[in-house]
DRENBA-581649 format. One record per residue (C-alpha): y, z, x. Coordinates in Angstrom, 1 decimal, decimal comma. Each point is the difference from the previous one (the first is absolute). Layout:
# DRENBA-581649
SITE       yy       zz       xx
SITE        Y        Z        X
...
***
This chain:
# DRENBA-581649
SITE       yy       zz       xx
SITE     82,9    -32,6    137,7
SITE      1,0     -2,8      2,4
SITE     -2,4     -0,4      2,9
SITE      0,1     -1,9      3,3
SITE     -2,7     -0,7      2,5
SITE      0,7      0,6      3,7
SITE     -2,3     -1,3      2,8
SITE      1,2      1,4      3,3
SITE     -1,7     -1,2      3,2
SITE     -0,3      2,5      2,9
SITE     -0,8     -0,8      3,6
SITE     -3,0      2,4      0,2
SITE     -3,5     -1,0     -0,9
SITE     -2,2      2,2      2,3
SITE      1,1      3,7     -0,3
SITE     -1,3      1,4     -3,3
SITE      2,2      3,1      0,4
SITE      3,2     -2,0      0,2
SITE     -1,1     -2,3     -2,9
SITE     -0,8      3,1     -2,1
SITE      3,3      1,6      0,7
SITE      1,9     -3,2     -1,1
SITE     -2,1     -0,3     -3,1
SITE      0,5      3,7     -0,9
SITE      3,8     -0,4      0,4
SITE     -0,1     -2,6     -2,8
SITE     -2,5      1,8     -2,2
SITE      2,0      3,2      0,4
SITE      3,1     -1,5     -1,6
SITE      0,2      0,7     -3,7
SITE     -0,1     -3,2     -2,0
SITE     -1,8     -2,0      2,7
SITE     -3,7     -0,9     -0,2
SITE     -2,1     -1,5      2,9
SITE     -2,2     -2,8     -1,2
SITE     -1,5     -1,2      3,2
SITE     -0,1      0,6      3,8
SITE     -1,3     -2,9      2,2
SITE     -0,2      0,4      3,8
SITE     -1,0     -2,6      2,6
SITE     -0,7      1,2      3,5
SITE      0,2     -3,4      1,6
SITE      3,4     -0,7     -1,6
SITE      0,9      3,7      0,7
SITE      1,6      0,0     -3,4
SITE     -0,2      1,9     -3,3
SITE      1,1     -1,3     -3,4
SITE      0,6      2,6     -2,7
SITE      0,5     -1,1     -3,7
SITE      1,7      2,5     -2,3
SITE      1,8     -0,1     -3,3
SITE      2,9      2,2     -0,9
SITE      2,8      0,5     -2,5
SITE      3,4     -1,5      0,9
SITE      1,1      3,6      0,9
SITE     -3,0      0,7      2,2
SITE     -0,4     -3,3      1,9
SITE      2,6      0,5      2,7
SITE     -0,8      3,7      0,6
SITE     -3,7     -0,9      0,4
SITE      0,6     -2,9      2,3
SITE      2,4      2,1      2,1
SITE     -2,4      2,9      0,3
SITE     -2,6     -2,4      1,4
SITE      2,4     -1,7      2,3
SITE      1,1      3,4      1,4
SITE     -3,6      0,8      0,9
SITE     -0,4     -3,4      1,6
SITE      3,2      0,5      2,0
SITE     -1,3      3,3      1,3
SITE     -3,6     -1,0      0,7
SITE      0,0     -3,7      1,0
SITE      1,2     -1,2      3,4
SITE      0,4     -3,8      0,2
SITE      0,4      0,1      3,8
SITE     -3,7      0,7      0,3
SITE     -1,1     -1,9     -3,1
SITE     -2,2     -3,1      0,4
SITE     -1,6     -1,9     -2,9
SITE     -0,7     -3,5     -1,3
SITE      2,6      0,1     -2,8
SITE      3,6     -0,8      0,7
SITE      2,4      3,0     -0,5
SITE      3,5      1,2      0,7
SITE     -0,3      3,6     -1,1
SITE     -2,1      3,1     -0,4
SITE      0,6     -0,7     -3,7
SITE     -0,1     -3,8      0,3
SITE      0,8     -1,2     -3,5
SITE      0,7      1,7     -3,4
SITE      0,0     -2,3     -3,0
SITE      0,8      1,1     -3,5
SITE     -1,6     -1,9     -2,9
SITE      1,1      0,4     -3,7
SITE     -2,6      1,1     -2,4
SITE      0,3      1,1     -3,6
SITE      3,5      0,7     -1,2
SITE      1,5     -0,9      3,4
SITE      1,8     -3,1      1,2
SITE      0,6     -1,8      3,3
SITE      3,5      1,4     -0,1
SITE     -1,4      3,5     -0,1
SITE     -2,1     -0,8      3,1
SITE      3,0     -1,5      1,8
SITE      1,9      3,2     -0,7
SITE     -2,9      2,1      1,2
SITE     -0,2     -2,0      3,3
SITE      3,7      0,5      0,6
SITE     -0,1      3,7     -0,8
SITE     -3,0      0,5      2,3
SITE      1,5     -2,1      2,8
SITE      3,2      2,1     -0,1
SITE     -1,9      3,2      0,2
SITE     -2,4     -1,1      2,7
SITE      2,8     -1,2      2,3
SITE      2,1      3,1     -0,6
SITE     -2,6      2,7      0,1
SITE     -2,8     -1,4      2,2
SITE      2,1     -2,1      2,3
SITE     -2,1     -3,1     -0,6
SITE      1,8     -3,4     -0,5
SITE     -1,0     -1,8     -3,2
SITE     -0,2     -3,7     -0,9
SITE     -0,1     -1,0     -3,6
SITE     -2,3     -2,9     -0,9
SITE     -1,4     -2,1     -2,9
SITE      2,0      0,6     -3,2
SITE      2,0      2,8      1,6
SITE      1,1     -2,3      3,0
SITE      3,7     -0,2      0,7
SITE     -0,3     -3,4      1,5
SITE     -2,5     -2,9     -0,5
SITE     -1,1      0,3      3,6
SITE     -1,6      3,4     -0,8
SITE     -1,9     -0,9     -3,1
SITE     -3,1     -0,8      2,0
SITE     -1,6      3,1      1,5
SITE     -1,4     -2,0      2,9
SITE      3,6     -0,9      1,0
SITE      1,1      3,6     -0,2
SITE     -3,0      1,1      2,2
SITE      0,4     -2,8      2,6
SITE     -0,4      1,3      3,5
SITE     -1,6      3,2     -1,2
SITE      1,0      3,5      1,3
SITE      0,1     -1,1      3,6
SITE      2,1     -3,1     -0,6
SITE      2,3      1,6     -2,6
SITE      0,8      2,9      2,3
SITE      2,3     -2,2      2,1
SITE      0,9     -2,6     -2,5
SITE      1,5      2,5     -2,5
SITE      2,6      1,1      2,6
SITE      1,2     -3,5      1,0
SITE     -0,7     -2,4     -2,8
SITE      2,4      0,3     -3,0
SITE     -2,5     -1,7     -2,2
SITE     -2,4      2,9      0,5
SITE      2,6      2,7     -1,0
SITE     -1,8      2,3     -2,6
SITE      1,2      0,4     -3,5
SITE      0,0      3,8      0,4
SITE      0,3      2,0      3,2
SITE      1,1     -0,7      3,5
SITE     -0,9     -3,0      2,1
SITE     -2,5      2,1      2,0
SITE     -3,7      0,5     -0,7
SITE     -1,3      3,5     -0,5
SITE     -1,6      0,8      3,4
SITE     -3,5      0,5     -1,5
SITE      0,2     -1,0     -3,7
SITE      1,7     -3,3      0,5
SITE      1,5     -1,7     -3,1
SITE     -1,2     -0,5     -3,6
SITE      0,1     -2,8     -2,5
SITE      0,6      1,2     -3,5
SITE      0,0     -2,4     -2,9
SITE     -0,7     -0,9     -3,6
SITE     -2,5     -2,6     -1,0
SITE     -2,2     -1,1     -2,9
SITE     -3,5      1,1     -0,2
SITE     -2,4     -1,8      2,4
SITE     -3,3     -1,0     -1,5
SITE     -3,0     -0,7      2,2
SITE     -2,0     -2,7     -2,0
SITE     -3,1     -1,9      1,0
SITE     -1,6     -3,0     -1,6
SITE     -3,6     -0,9      0,9
SITE     -1,2     -3,7      0,1
SITE     -3,8      0,4      0,2
SITE     -2,1      0,4      3,1
SITE      1,1     -0,4      3,6
SITE     -0,6     -3,7      0,1
SITE      3,3     -0,3     -1,9
SITE      2,0      1,8      2,8
SITE      1,8     -3,3      1,0
SITE      1,1     -0,4     -3,6
SITE      1,2      3,6     -0,1
SITE      2,1     -0,6      3,2
SITE      1,4     -3,2     -1,5
SITE      0,9      1,7     -3,3
SITE      1,6      2,9      1,8
SITE      2,2     -2,3      2,1
SITE      1,0     -2,0     -3,1
SITE      1,1      3,0     -2,1
SITE      1,6      2,3      2,6
SITE      3,8      0,0      0,2
SITE      0,2     -0,7      3,7
SITE     -1,8     -3,3     -0,5
SITE      2,2     -1,1     -2,8
SITE     -2,0      1,5     -2,9
SITE      0,8      3,0     -2,1
SITE      3,0      1,7      1,5
SITE     -1,1      3,6     -0,4
SITE     -3,6     -0,4      1,0
SITE     -1,7      0,5      3,4
SITE     -3,5     -1,3      0,3
SITE     -3,0     -0,5      2,3
SITE     -3,4     -1,5     -0,5
SITE     -2,7      2,4      1,2
SITE     -3,8      0,5     -0,1
SITE     -0,8      3,4     -1,6
SITE     -3,5      1,2     -0,6
SITE     -1,4     -3,5      0,1
SITE      2,7     -1,3     -2,5
SITE      3,0     -2,3      0,4
SITE      3,1      2,0     -0,8
SITE      3,7     -0,9     -0,5
SITE      1,6      3,3      1,1
SITE      3,6      0,4     -1,2
SITE      2,9      2,4      0,0
SITE      2,3     -0,5     -3,0
SITE      3,3      1,4      1,2
SITE      2,0     -0,5     -3,2
SITE     -2,0     -0,2     -3,2
SITE      3,2     -0,2     -2,0
SITE      0,8     -3,4      1,5
SITE     -3,5     -1,2      0,6
SITE     -2,3      1,7     -2,6
SITE     -3,7      0,5      0,4
SITE     -1,0     -2,6     -2,6
SITE      2,0     -2,7      1,8
SITE     -1,7      0,8      3,3
SITE     -3,5     -0,2     -1,6
SITE      0,8     -3,3     -1,7
SITE      1,3     -1,4      3,3
SITE     -3,2      1,0      1,9
SITE     -2,1     -1,4     -2,9
SITE      1,8     -3,3      0,1
SITE     -0,1     -0,4      3,8
SITE     -3,7      0,9      0,1
SITE     -0,8     -2,4     -2,8
SITE      1,4     -2,8      2,1
SITE     -2,9      0,8      2,4
SITE     -2,5      0,1     -2,7
SITE     -0,2      3,9      0,1
SITE      0,7      2,6     -2,7
SITE      0,8      3,7      0,4
SITE     -2,9      2,3     -0,6
SITE      1,9      3,3     -0,3
SITE      3,1      1,8      1,3
SITE      1,0      3,5      0,9
SITE      3,0      2,3      0,5
SITE     -0,1      2,3      3,0
SITE      1,6      3,3     -0,5
SITE      2,6      0,8     -2,7
SITE      1,8     -2,4     -2,3
SITE      2,8      0,5     -2,6
SITE     -1,4     -0,3     -3,5
SITE      2,7     -2,6     -0,9
SITE     -1,6     -2,4      2,5
SITE     -3,3      0,0     -2,0
SITE      1,7      0,1     -3,3
SITE      2,0     -3,1      0,8
SITE     -3,1     -1,8      1,2
SITE     -1,9      1,0     -3,1
SITE      2,8     -1,1     -2,3
SITE      0,2     -3,3      1,8
SITE     -3,7     -0,6     -0,3
SITE      0,0      0,4     -3,8
SITE      3,4     -1,7     -0,3
SITE      1,8      2,9     -1,6
SITE      3,7     -0,7     -0,7
SITE      2,7      2,6      0,3
SITE     -2,4      2,6      1,4
SITE      1,5      3,1      1,7
SITE     -1,3      3,4      1,0
SITE      2,0      1,6     -2,7
SITE     -2,5     -1,5     -2,5
SITE     -2,8      2,2      1,3
SITE     -0,9      3,1     -2,1
SITE     -0,8      2,1      3,1
SITE      3,4     -0,8      1,5
SITE      1,8      1,2     -3,1
SITE     -2,1      3,2     -0,2
SITE      0,5      0,8      3,7
SITE      3,8     -0,5     -0,2
SITE      0,4      2,1     -3,2
SITE     -2,2      2,8      1,1
SITE      0,9      0,2      3,7
SITE      3,7     -0,5     -0,6
SITE      0,2      2,4     -3,0
SITE     -1,9      2,7      1,8
SITE      2,2     -0,1      3,1
SITE      3,2      0,2     -2,0
SITE     -1,4      2,7     -2,4
SITE     -1,2      2,0      3,0
SITE      3,5      0,0      1,6
SITE      1,7      1,0     -3,2
SITE     -2,5      2,7     -0,6
SITE      0,7      1,4      3,5
SITE      3,7      0,0     -0,7
SITE     -0,5      1,7     -3,4
SITE     -2,2      2,7      1,4
SITE      1,6      3,4      0,4
SITE      0,3     -0,2      3,8
SITE      3,1     -0,8      2,0
SITE     -1,5     -3,2      1,6
SITE      0,3     -2,9     -0,5
SITE      3,5      0,8     -1,3
SITE      3,4     -1,7     -0,4
SITE      0,1     -1,4      3,6
SITE     -3,4     -1,6     -0,4
SITE      0,9     -1,5     -3,4
SITE      3,3     -1,3      1,5
SITE     -2,0     -1,8      2,7
SITE     -2,4     -1,4     -2,6
SITE      2,8     -1,3     -2,2
SITE      1,5     -1,7      3,1
SITE     -3,3     -1,6      0,7
SITE     -0,1     -1,4     -3,6
SITE      3,5     -1,3      0,5
SITE     -1,1     -1,8      3,2
SITE     -3,0     -1,5     -1,9
SITE      2,3     -1,4     -2,7
SITE      2,4     -1,5      2,5
SITE     -3,0     -1,5      1,8
SITE     -1,2     -1,5     -3,3
SITE      3,4     -1,7     -0,7
SITE      0,1     -1,4      3,5
SITE     -3,5     -1,3     -0,4
SITE      0,9     -1,6     -3,4
SITE      2,8     -1,9      1,8
SITE     -2,2     -1,5      2,8
SITE     -1,3     -3,4     -0,8
SITE      2,7     -0,9     -2,6
SITE      1,9     -3,2      0,7
SITE      3,2      1,5     -1,5
SITE     -0,1      2,8      2,7
SITE     -1,1     -2,1      3,0
SITE      3,2      0,9      1,9
SITE     -0,9      3,7      0,0
SITE     -3,8     -0,3      0,3
SITE     -0,2      1,1      3,7
SITE      2,3      2,9     -0,8
SITE     -2,2      1,0     -3,0
SITE     -3,2     -0,2      2,2
SITE      1,6      2,4      2,5
SITE      1,1      2,4     -2,8
SITE     -3,5     -0,1     -1,4
SITE     -1,3      1,3      3,4
SITE      2,7      2,6      0,3
SITE     -0,6      1,3     -3,6
SITE     -3,7      0,2      0,7
SITE      0,6      2,1      3,1
SITE      2,5      2,2     -1,8
SITE     -2,5      0,5     -2,9
SITE     -2,6      1,2      2,5
SITE      2,4      2,3      1,9
SITE      1,2      1,6     -3,2
SITE     -3,6      0,5     -1,2
SITE     -0,8      1,8      3,2
SITE      3,1      2,3     -0,6
SITE     -1,6      1,2     -3,2
SITE     -2,5      2,0      1,9
SITE      2,3      0,7      3,0
SITE      2,5      1,7     -2,4
SITE     -2,7      2,2     -1,4
SITE     -1,1      0,9      3,6
SITE      3,5      0,9      0,9
SITE      0,2      2,5     -2,8
SITE     -3,2      1,5      1,1
SITE      1,4      0,4      3,5
SITE      3,0      1,9     -1,5
SITE     -2,3      2,2     -2,1
SITE     -2,1      0,9      3,0
SITE      3,1      0,9      2,0
SITE      1,2      2,4     -2,7
SITE     -3,4      1,7     -0,1
SITE      0,2      1,0      3,7
SITE      0,3      3,7      0,8
SITE      3,4      1,7     -0,7
SITE     -0,6      2,7      2,5
SITE      2,9      0,4      2,5
SITE     -2,2     -1,1      2,9
SITE     -0,5     -3,4     -1,7
SITE      3,5     -0,4     -1,4
SITE      1,2     -2,5      2,5
SITE     -3,2     -2,1     -0,1
SITE      0,1      0,0     -3,8
SITE      3,7     -1,0     -0,1
SITE     -0,7     -2,9      2,4
SITE     -3,0     -1,1     -2,0
SITE      1,9      0,1     -3,3
SITE      3,0     -1,9      1,4
SITE     -2,2     -2,7      1,6
SITE     -2,0     -0,4     -3,3
SITE      3,1     -0,2     -2,1
SITE      1,5     -2,7      2,3
SITE     -3,2     -1,9     -0,1
SITE     -0,1      0,3     -3,7
SITE      3,5     -1,4     -0,1
SITE     -0,7     -2,9      2,2
SITE     -2,9     -1,2     -2,0
SITE      1,9     -0,6     -3,3
SITE      2,9     -1,3      2,0
SITE     -2,4     -2,7      1,3
SITE     -0,9     -0,7     -3,7
SITE      3,7     -0,3     -0,9
SITE      0,6     -2,4      2,9
SITE     -3,0     -2,2     -0,9
SITE      1,1      0,1     -3,6
SITE      3,4     -1,4      1,0
SITE     -1,7     -2,9      1,6
SITE     -2,1     -0,6     -3,1
SITE      3,2      0,0     -2,1
SITE      1,5     -2,5      2,5
SITE     -3,0     -2,4     -0,4
SITE      0,1      0,5     -3,8
SITE      3,7     -1,0     -0,1
SITE     -0,7     -3,0      2,1
SITE     -2,8     -1,3     -2,1
SITE      2,1      0,7     -3,1
SITE      2,8     -2,2      1,3
SITE     -2,0     -2,7      1,6
SITE     -3,5      0,2     -1,4
SITE     -1,7     -1,4     -3,1
SITE      2,4      0,6     -2,9
SITE     -2,8      0,5     -2,4
SITE     -0,9      3,2      1,8
SITE      3,6      1,3      0,6
SITE     -0,5      3,0     -2,3
SITE     -3,1      0,9      2,0
SITE      2,0     -0,1      3,2
SITE      2,6      2,3     -1,7
SITE     -2,6      2,5     -1,0
SITE     -1,3     -0,1      3,6
SITE      3,6      0,9      1,2
SITE      0,3      2,8     -2,6
SITE     -3,3      1,5      1,0
SITE      1,0     -0,2      3,6
SITE      3,2      1,9     -0,8
SITE     -1,9      2,6     -2,0
SITE     -2,3      0,4      3,0
SITE      3,0      0,4      2,3
SITE      1,6      2,6     -2,3
SITE     -3,2      2,0     -0,3
SITE     -0,6      0,0      3,7
SITE      3,6      1,0      0,8
SITE     -0,4      3,0     -2,3
SITE     -3,0      1,1      2,1
SITE      2,1     -0,4      3,2
SITE      2,7      2,2     -1,4
SITE     -2,2      2,7     -1,3
SITE     -1,8      0,4      3,3
SITE      3,3     -0,2      2,0
SITE      1,4      2,8     -2,2
SITE     -2,8      2,3      1,1
SITE      0,8     -0,4      3,7
SITE      1,3      2,9      2,1
SITE      3,2     -0,3      2,0
SITE     -1,8     -1,3      3,0
SITE     -1,3     -2,9     -2,0
SITE      3,2     -0,7     -1,8
SITE      1,4     -2,7      2,3
SITE     -3,1     -2,1     -0,2
SITE      0,0      0,6     -3,8
SITE      3,5     -1,2     -0,3
SITE     -0,9     -3,3      1,8
SITE     -3,0     -0,5     -2,3
SITE      2,2      0,6     -3,0
SITE      2,6     -2,5      1,1
SITE     -2,7     -2,7      0,6
SITE     -1,5      0,8     -3,4
SITE      3,5     -0,4     -1,7
SITE      0,4     -3,4      1,7
SITE     -3,3     -1,1     -1,5
SITE      1,2      0,8     -3,5
SITE      3,1     -2,1      0,5
SITE     -1,9     -2,9      1,4
SITE     -2,6      0,1     -2,8
SITE      2,7      0,1     -2,7
SITE      1,6     -3,2      1,5
SITE     -3,2     -1,9      0,0
SITE     -0,7      1,0     -3,6
SITE      3,4     -1,2     -1,0
SITE     -0,8     -3,4      1,5
SITE     -3,3     -0,2     -1,8
SITE      1,4      1,1     -3,4
SITE      2,8     -2,5      0,3
SITE     -2,6     -2,8      0,6
SITE     -1,9      1,2     -3,0
SITE      3,1      0,0     -2,2
SITE      0,9     -3,5      1,0
SITE     -3,5     -1,2     -0,9
SITE      0,2      1,5     -3,4
SITE      3,3     -1,7     -1,0
SITE     -0,8     -2,6     -2,7
SITE      0,3     -3,5      1,4
***
């Protein structure tokens, strides 16, 4: 399972009831797990850390933001920490199996939903930023709630990425982004007499002073010891071992050596693995060489797939064909994403790199949406089944007919959504087949074929549900059927493009 970390910051640090409600909204989302809740009354701010699957990350964050919008009023909020919103900032961080592209897609998906459903304008920042001027969170948050309230209306540069140029009256705005994992790392240089050295070392290594670009640092006295306190904001570009060596080198120039170091809070395992491999000078080391990693991947992945297949094979109506169609569509999206990813970074395809990056994000979003439809299709069937079990007594005839009609229409719209998303998957697959890495053209073609199969399966479910409608529901059913038929035609066209690209690639040179 691919996981992301999310660390939303809320402008409430004093009311335990509100804080608990926000936390419970996250914890109550299937697939999301709260790791830490940290509140600061003086800052009037709470930071919640949770991990979630790609499918659960946006629903969990949105649930918490809904509570914050309802329970936090920035017009009466006062605290030490700068803020622009009830939910001030929501960063997504890739963990195991996830990429930064996944997190950018999550940020955009959440931003769209927050602006549309909660009426809160959203700014994208860090790796999700749409302009370099918004990469730095401090720039996005400039002026805070009070200053942004007027600036957003009149300054084109402050126009949000999602939503109207008007703050929510009480919830303000929100910054949503994607960023690498931030590691809080401290190195100690002996007793407090070395505090001047710690200050000099911190100044020499921090990025703002011309040192290591992705390091923020201060020299502090902590418990009678001299400490170089640092935030490593991108350990991919400035790894832990490089930071330690820089501190050690700068301290040595003052005749001082590090005594010990510490990591505050959580840290990705790759950070320590890289540091350990560097220390013993391993060549070609990767996480894939770890026994535990292989066992975890085989067991967890195999169990999840086997569990789904066992549920399908079980003699019960759900999950059925509609769920399987959605699952097949999600697999097609994953394959299309893979081909786009194999194209990025290759000199031969430099001209389409930006396009492939965008398609990677779109395919990731489609994969997640189709995965969610697996369960939604099963739920739609259960709604139909429940409607048919209502009393057939004459006194309940009208209510039963209305319930059955509504359930059938709903059960038609869900697979129609699957078909429409599958068409988009087929479109992406055709594009990467034509323009992407030619070594993976057959993978792109398979992605298109799977998308078409998903579309056909979903359309069958639309038609069977429409066929059961009464005369009152027939007009709406006819419209759904027409939309479904259009999906089939579009999917077939995209598959034709992908197959033609594959055929060209297989012609002997």
